C-alpha positions as CSV (number, residue, x, y, z in Angstrom):
1,X,-21.6,-65.6,-145.0
2,X,-17.8,-65.3,-145.3
3,X,-17.8,-67.0,-148.7
4,X,-20.8,-65.1,-150.0
5,X,-19.6,-61.6,-149.1
6,X,-15.9,-62.3,-149.5
7,X,-13.7,-61.0,-152.3
8,X,-14.3,-62.6,-155.7
9,X,-11.0,-61.4,-157.2
10,X,-9.0,-63.9,-159.3
11,X,-5.9,-61.8,-159.8
12,X,-2.6,-63.7,-160.2
13,X,0.8,-62.3,-159.2
14,X,4.2,-63.0,-160.6
15,X,7.3,-63.3,-158.3
16,X,7.8,-59.5,-158.2
17,X,4.2,-58.9,-157.2
18,X,4.3,-61.6,-154.5
19,X,7.5,-60.1,-153.1
20,X,5.8,-56.8,-152.9
21,X,2.8,-58.3,-151.0
22,X,5.2,-60.2,-148.7
23,X,6.9,-57.0,-147.6
24,X,3.8,-54.9,-147.3
25,X,3.3,-53.2,-143.9
26,X,-0.1,-54.7,-143.2
27,X,1.1,-58.3,-143.8
28,X,4.2,-57.9,-141.7
29,X,2.1,-56.6,-138.8
30,X,-0.2,-59.6,-139.1
31,X,2.8,-62.0,-139.1
32,X,4.2,-60.3,-136.0
33,X,0.8,-60.6,-134.3
34,X,0.5,-64.3,-135.1
35,X,4.1,-64.9,-133.9
36,X,3.5,-63.2,-130.6
37,X,0.1,-65.0,-130.2
38,X,1.7,-68.4,-130.8
39,X,4.6,-67.7,-128.4
40,X,2.2,-66.6,-125.6
41,X,-0.3,-69.5,-126.0
42,X,2.3,-72.2,-126.4
43,X,4.3,-71.0,-123.4
44,X,1.1,-70.8,-121.3
45,X,0.2,-74.3,-122.3
46,X,3.6,-75.7,-121.5
47,X,3.7,-73.9,-118.1
48,X,0.3,-75.3,-117.1
49,X,1.2,-78.8,-118.3
50,X,4.7,-79.2,-116.9
51,X,4.6,-76.8,-113.9
52,X,1.2,-76.3,-112.5
53,X,-0.4,-79.7,-113.1
54,X,2.5,-81.6,-111.4
55,X,2.3,-79.2,-108.4
56,X,-1.5,-79.7,-108.3
57,X,-1.1,-83.5,-108.3
58,X,1.5,-83.2,-105.4
59,X,-0.9,-81.1,-103.4
60,X,1.4,-78.1,-103.4
61,X,-1.2,-75.7,-104.9
62,X,-5.0,-75.6,-104.9
63,X,-6.8,-77.5,-107.7
64,X,-6.9,-75.7,-111.0
65,X,-10.3,-74.5,-112.4
66,X,-12.0,-77.1,-114.5
67,X,-12.1,-74.8,-117.5
68,X,-8.3,-74.9,-117.7
69,X,-8.2,-78.6,-118.8
70,X,-11.6,-78.7,-120.6
71,X,-11.4,-75.4,-122.6
72,X,-8.2,-73.4,-122.3
73,X,-5.6,-76.0,-123.1
74,X,-7.6,-77.3,-126.2
75,X,-8.1,-73.8,-127.4
76,X,-4.4,-73.1,-127.0
77,X,-3.6,-76.2,-129.0
78,X,-6.1,-75.3,-131.7
79,X,-5.0,-71.7,-132.1
80,X,-1.3,-72.6,-132.3
81,X,-2.0,-75.3,-134.8
82,X,-4.1,-73.0,-137.0
83,X,-1.8,-70.0,-136.9
84,X,1.0,-72.1,-138.3
85,X,-1.1,-74.4,-140.5
86,X,-3.0,-71.7,-142.3
87,X,0.3,-70.6,-144.0
88,X,-0.3,-73.6,-146.2
89,X,-3.5,-71.9,-147.6
90,X,-1.5,-68.8,-148.4
91,X,1.4,-70.7,-150.0
92,X,-1.1,-72.8,-152.0
93,X,-2.7,-69.8,-153.5
94,X,0.6,-68.3,-154.3
95,X,1.8,-71.5,-156.0
96,X,-1.4,-71.7,-158.0
97,X,-0.8,-68.2,-159.4
98,X,2.8,-69.0,-160.2
99,X,1.8,-72.2,-162.0
100,X,-0.7,-70.4,-164.1
101,X,1.9,-67.9,-165.2
102,X,4.4,-70.7,-165.9
103,X,1.9,-72.6,-168.0
104,X,1.0,-69.5,-170.0
105,X,4.6,-68.9,-171.0
106,X,6.0,-70.5,-174.2
107,X,8.1,-72.9,-172.2
108,X,7.7,-74.0,-168.6
109,X,11.5,-73.6,-168.0
110,X,12.2,-70.6,-170.3
111,X,13.8,-67.5,-169.0
112,X,10.4,-65.8,-168.7
113,X,9.0,-68.7,-166.6
114,X,9.0,-68.3,-162.8
115,X,10.1,-72.0,-162.6
116,X,13.5,-71.0,-164.0
117,X,14.3,-69.5,-160.5
118,X,14.6,-71.4,-157.2
119,X,11.8,-69.4,-155.5
120,X,8.8,-71.6,-156.6
121,X,10.6,-74.7,-155.3
122,X,11.2,-73.0,-151.9
123,X,7.5,-72.2,-151.8
124,X,6.6,-75.8,-152.6
125,X,8.9,-77.1,-149.8
126,X,7.3,-74.6,-147.3
127,X,3.9,-75.7,-148.4
128,X,4.7,-79.3,-147.7
129,X,6.2,-78.5,-144.3
130,X,3.2,-76.5,-143.1
131,X,0.7,-79.0,-144.5
132,X,2.4,-82.0,-142.8
133,X,2.6,-79.9,-139.5
134,X,-1.1,-79.3,-139.5
135,X,-2.0,-82.9,-140.3
136,X,0.3,-84.0,-137.5
137,X,-1.4,-81.6,-135.1
138,X,-4.8,-82.7,-136.2
139,X,-4.0,-86.3,-135.4
140,X,-2.5,-85.3,-132.0
141,X,-5.7,-83.3,-131.2
142,X,-7.8,-86.4,-131.8
143,X,-5.6,-88.4,-129.3
144,X,-5.5,-85.7,-126.6
145,X,-9.0,-84.1,-126.7
146,X,-12.7,-84.8,-127.3
147,X,-13.2,-85.1,-131.0
148,X,-16.7,-83.5,-130.8
149,X,-15.1,-80.4,-129.4
150,X,-11.6,-80.1,-131.0
151,X,-12.6,-80.9,-134.6
152,X,-15.2,-78.1,-135.0
153,X,-12.9,-75.8,-133.1
154,X,-10.0,-76.4,-135.5
155,X,-12.3,-76.1,-138.5
156,X,-13.8,-72.8,-137.3
157,X,-10.4,-71.3,-136.4
158,X,-9.0,-72.6,-139.7
159,X,-11.6,-70.6,-141.7
160,X,-11.2,-67.6,-139.4
161,X,-7.5,-67.2,-139.6
162,X,-7.3,-68.3,-143.3
163,X,-9.9,-65.7,-144.3
164,X,-8.2,-62.8,-142.4
165,X,-4.7,-63.7,-143.6
166,X,-5.8,-64.1,-147.2
167,X,-7.6,-60.8,-147.1
168,X,-4.6,-59.0,-145.6
169,X,-1.9,-60.5,-147.9
170,X,-3.7,-60.1,-151.2
171,X,-5.2,-56.8,-150.1
172,X,-8.7,-58.0,-150.9
173,X,-10.3,-56.1,-148.0
174,X,-9.1,-52.8,-149.5
175,X,-10.9,-53.6,-152.8
176,X,-14.3,-54.6,-151.2
177,X,-17.2,-52.3,-150.8
178,X,-18.0,-51.1,-147.3
179,X,-21.2,-53.1,-146.9
180,X,-19.5,-56.3,-148.1
181,X,-16.7,-55.7,-145.5
182,X,-19.4,-55.3,-142.8
183,X,-21.1,-58.6,-143.7
184,X,-17.7,-60.3,-144.1
185,X,-16.7,-59.3,-140.6
186,X,-20.1,-60.5,-139.3
187,X,-19.4,-63.9,-140.8
188,X,-16.0,-64.0,-139.1
189,X,-17.6,-63.0,-135.8
190,X,-20.1,-65.8,-136.2
191,X,-17.2,-68.3,-136.5
192,X,-15.7,-67.0,-133.2
193,X,-19.1,-67.1,-131.5
194,X,-19.5,-70.7,-132.6
195,X,-16.1,-71.7,-131.1
196,X,-17.1,-70.0,-127.8
197,X,-20.4,-71.8,-127.7
198,X,-18.6,-75.1,-128.2
199,X,-16.3,-74.4,-125.3
200,X,-19.1,-73.3,-123.0
201,X,-21.3,-76.3,-124.0
202,X,-18.4,-78.7,-123.3
203,X,-18.0,-77.3,-119.8
204,X,-21.7,-77.5,-119.1
205,X,-21.8,-81.1,-120.3
206,X,-18.8,-82.1,-118.1
207,X,-20.4,-80.4,-115.1
208,X,-23.7,-82.2,-115.7
209,X,-21.9,-85.6,-116.0
210,X,-20.0,-84.9,-112.8
211,X,-23.1,-84.1,-110.8
212,X,-24.8,-87.2,-112.2
213,X,-21.9,-89.3,-111.2
214,X,-21.8,-87.8,-107.7
215,X,-25.6,-88.4,-107.3
216,X,-25.2,-92.0,-108.4
217,X,-22.4,-92.6,-106.0
218,X,-24.4,-91.0,-103.2
219,X,-27.3,-93.3,-103.9
220,X,-25.1,-96.4,-103.8
221,X,-23.7,-95.3,-100.4
222,X,-27.2,-94.8,-99.0
223,X,-28.2,-98.3,-100.1
224,X,-25.1,-99.8,-98.4
225,X,-25.9,-97.9,-95.2
226,X,-29.5,-99.3,-95.3
227,X,-28.2,-102.9,-95.7
228,X,-25.8,-102.4,-92.7
229,X,-28.7,-101.1,-90.6
230,X,-30.9,-104.0,-91.5
231,X,-28.1,-106.5,-90.5
232,X,-27.6,-104.7,-87.2
233,X,-31.4,-104.9,-86.5
234,X,-31.3,-108.6,-87.2
235,X,-28.4,-109.1,-84.8
236,X,-30.3,-107.1,-82.1
237,X,-33.3,-109.3,-82.5
238,X,-31.2,-112.4,-82.3
239,X,-29.6,-111.2,-79.1
240,X,-33.0,-110.3,-77.6
241,X,-34.3,-113.9,-78.3
242,X,-31.1,-115.2,-76.8
243,X,-31.8,-113.3,-73.5
244,X,-35.4,-114.6,-73.4
245,X,-34.3,-118.2,-73.7
246,X,-31.2,-118.1,-71.6
247,X,-32.6,-121.0,-69.5
248,X,-31.6,-123.4,-72.3
249,X,-27.8,-123.5,-72.4
250,X,-27.8,-125.3,-75.8
251,X,-30.1,-122.8,-77.4
252,X,-28.1,-119.9,-75.9
253,X,-24.9,-121.2,-77.4
254,X,-26.5,-121.7,-80.8
255,X,-28.0,-118.1,-80.8
256,X,-24.6,-116.7,-79.8
257,X,-23.0,-118.6,-82.6
258,X,-25.6,-117.2,-85.1
259,X,-25.0,-113.7,-83.8
260,X,-21.3,-114.0,-84.2
261,X,-21.7,-115.5,-87.7
262,X,-24.0,-112.5,-88.7
263,X,-21.4,-110.0,-87.4
264,X,-18.6,-111.9,-89.2
265,X,-20.5,-111.7,-92.5
266,X,-21.0,-108.0,-92.0
267,X,-17.3,-107.4,-91.4
268,X,-16.4,-109.5,-94.3
269,X,-18.7,-107.6,-96.6
270,X,-17.3,-104.3,-95.6
271,X,-13.8,-105.6,-96.1
272,X,-14.5,-106.7,-99.6
273,X,-16.1,-103.4,-100.5
274,X,-13.1,-101.6,-99.0
């Protein structure tokens, strides 16, 4: 939906036009919003990881909700990664336009070519930095979190932030018809809903696995209790037979020895399980 109803503009900008777009009010506000969002989410993630979780392990505070580790921390990681990594999309499109202008000039390094100035090389360096950062964060995400959750989340947020940032920077939303803008926003909303569904589904799956594990552990404990009761019943029967045949000293000694042996086996079994 986002691709179908998005802008089909193929306009290219020279360095002067790109500077005008960089200093536009709408783009500056978007950059400020992303900066504050990254600061808030990253600080929250660090506070939970290095302050609350150690206190929770030490028993100083009550246990944190399960959604903190299963959903909030992965989402913080994904949003911070995407907010910074999607700058590579913007820089890549800017560089493609500059390259087209440079190739269309008589000489790639003539005075009229943008490559005669240092600005394209600065953009190339920034493009490499942001790309390497996102690839590094992607590898870290696979090590830290469930791949079935974090990869679709990163991909969805990548499309979401990339589409919004491109539309604001190149002012594509202003050129679109109102009905295309409506469907475009609906497509972006579907991306957000998909990410939320992934987070909720992961929590439900973890809860179901926890309940299944508790039920299985409870079943094993019940079986152990039944075995102990059976052993105690056997011991009681042996003692009863011993009382009924107490006239034979030899048999009484053997029965007592058998009773003591059964009790020793029971204690030894409980010790091994402990």
